Phi, psi and omega in degrees: 000130183245152171232167179232134172283178181293339178279357178078005180281121186291135177223131182266137176262094186301322180298329178289329178292312179303312185299313184298320181295318175294318179296326179297314175296317177301326175293324183287330175291322178297319179287332177283350173272341188289337173294345185262004165214359172247139180163186175062232178278359179150325183225131183201117170240118183288317188224165175290329175302311177303316181294315181302298182307318182290320179296321184287306185292312187292322185289322177303330183247014188292341180277008185303304182306307176308325184291333175290318181296318175298318179303310183301320178295312182306320178276330190246347188240128003288164186294130179251007176216165181300156191295313178302323184289322179305308188283328172298317186290325176289324180296318181294316185286325189246308186283321176303310179301318183300324181289318178307310186281332173306315179292325176299309181299325179303328175275326188293323186223143177071204179268115180304327179285324175285328179291322178293322176307312182300324183297345181292331182240342185207188175290168179285114185294343177277358176228069191292346181288347180284000173301332184302321187290320183293316177300310185301320175290337173294318176302313177305321181295339177276337182304310176298329176292322176271343188306317178302324178288321183300319178298331185251344185305142174271169182294317183295319175296321178296318182292334177292314180292322183292321173298324173297315184291328177296316177304316180294346178288343180266354180300315179306325178282323172301322181294315183296324177292315184299329180258000184065027185064019187238027179302134178296167181240133176242161184250136180255205185302135181065022174085007183289133175286144178221120175300135168290086187301139176286125187286143183223139163057055178100349177286149179199178186295331181261004184208116174264357184263071175288184185305322184256012180303315191272353178240024181247181176073208186293340182303333180289333180281330173297314178297322177299314188293324177292323180298309183292336174285321187261331194231347182297127178258133181293136181245170172290164177301320177305311180287326180300315174288334180287341182256320189285315182299305176302319182293324182290314179300317178298310180305317183294317177304317177299307187292310180289318177298321182290322180293311181302313182304317191285320176295321176287330176290314178293331187267348187063029184071005181249134184227158000300158182215136178190184173181206178283170188304338180294333179294320175295327178298321179292322180298321189278001187310312181282355179271348183314134178297340177252029180247158194301315186307312184294321184294319175300312179301320180299312183298317177303316177300313181296322178302316189287323180286323173297321173291323172300320177291335176286346181253325181245115189266003181216169175218164187293155184294331183289317181296322185295324172296322179299314179300318179289333176271003191296332174291322171298324178294323178292323182295324188258347183305323181287359174274339189245326183305316175298335179288314178298317185296319183293325179289320182285326177290325172300320181276318184271337180089193192243129167052217184294341180277357186278182188293326181259018176061225181307330187264007177303305188304303177304325177297312186296317184292313175293320181291320179299308182297320186288318183297317182291320178302296184311314187294304182297329174296318178294313183298308189290318176299313183289326177293326182295338183280349182288119177312132173073314189271326187308305180288333176298321184276330185242352182082000000 
């Protein structure tokens, strides 16, 4: 991944390569965890051990998607080229591969007819991970609009907006408190469940555009990328860890504790436990990418990677290739991950009754992620080398 200074001299940010490779693996760990709490009618946890390991492992890597957005912002924001050229490059790099693999997934899972109907209005529901690309392009749409401000904003002003954004990360908890975690669920297009949110600060049944609507969500990660680029001052390893470690642990406690508490409360401590998919939506409240725990862990990880980057200015050509292929790996990994997951669960068994007892679940999750990561890395790197076609397929 390259960026350009005002002199137009290409400079490679090695730490961003490492970050993207790490975030890519983290995504695969997240999706490798899903079979341990999703299933049946939508939500299914077979054992208490599965509930525990799902909470621990998924929470540790939950900041994966924000890390991608921060990295993209760090390299792209504020805009360094004219707007048409920026979107032309993003379309070739992001949208064209998305279209190709959307078609592949439409035939790979479920009913192709229904999948193509869904594509008229949204991403392919048989490949839920593609939601990320739609979100990312929405962030890209804001970059030209905000770039003039980003060039001039002061550190103090930036911190004010970041603090407002951090406050919005508490809103899901306010809603949960207001409803006692029992908000009803309504169903949207194609039967997708959506929590009927408790309205706050200007929201109502006829208005979703409350006070904090425009300064919440992933826009904050766009600002974080800018902050780390323009205002972050390098610290010693001692100071970096003194800030990052407590921040990460606090974020982890919020995300893991919230998930595990909700699973145990809904199950009454009895397993197997499950229900429709709305139950899992409730369990995942503290896993939201726009919630405080995930944000704290993302900031802590960036602090550490940025510090590494200040000391080591290069990375191996092989890691660089994997970094450049990470988008393609993201696109194709859900074709392979379910296969590895099914094979490993067949070989090792389930939960405490499995071959490794209490450790069966984490070993299955990590081996599934590792096998998927290595396989997709080999495929994506090799396909990208094909003249003309490679980057169309893998970005």
